N, C-alpha and C positions, 0 to 999 in steps of 0.2 A: 818677623818684627812684632813686638808686643806693644800695644798702645794702651795707656791708662788715662781715661778721661774722668773728669768730675761726673758725679752721678746725674746731675741735671742735664749735661750735654749728652751723656749716653742715653738717657731717657728720650730726649728730643730726637736723636738719630734713630732710635728704635721705632719711635712714632712715625717718622718719615718713611721708614721701610714698611711698617705695617699699613700705612696709607697707600702704598703702591708707588710712591714717588721714586723709590730706589728698589732694585731687585734684591739687594742684600746690604748688610752693614758694610761689607768690603766695598761695594759699589759707592755707597754714600761717602765713606772715608777717602776713597780714591778721588772722587769729585772734589771733596774738601781740600785735599792735598794739591790737586791741580789749580784750584782757585787761589790757594795760599801762595803757591810758587809763582803763578802768574802775577799776583799782586806784588810779591817781593821783587820780581823782575822789573815791574814798572816803577817801583819806588826806590830802587837801588841807587846809591850814590855813584856807582860805576857806570851809569848809563852814558852813552856818548852824547855829544852836543846835538847831533842830527836826530837822535831819538827824542831828545828833549824838545826840539823845535817841532817835530812831527806830532808830538802829543800835547803841545801847548794848547790851553783852552782858547776858544774863539773869543776875541775881545768884545765883539758885538753882542754875543749871547751873554757874556758876563755883565755888560752894561745894562742889558734888559733885565737881568735878574736883580741888579742892584737898584734899579729905578722903577719900582712897581707903580708909582703914581703916573709916570710917563706912559707905561704900558696900558694902564687903565684909561688914560686920556686917548690914546691911539685907538683902542677898542671902542670906546664910547663914540669917537668921531666916525669910525667906520660904520657903526650901527646907525648913527644919525644920517649919514650920507645914503645909506641903503634905504632908509625910510623915505628920504626926500626924492629918490629916483623913481619918478612916476612911470617910466618906460618899463620897469620890471613888471608892474601890474598888468600892463596891456598885453604882455606875452602870454599870460595865463589864459 
């Protein structure tokens, strides 16, 4: 198999090999192909409903990402409570 890459990608792959991240260009491209095929398998429209349910994002995590102000408030409250807990200081 012959693969023709744009020169910028080829250069980056060669740099990754030279840095020791991969043993060879073949190893780097093998890893790239595995990642690509894995990604295609996860985004394929042919996935079964069970696969879609098992890989569905956690709705709680999604809500936390969307509401940064709420997360800031929760963290701030936790720090405030920690400062107010005098029993922590007596254990030291």
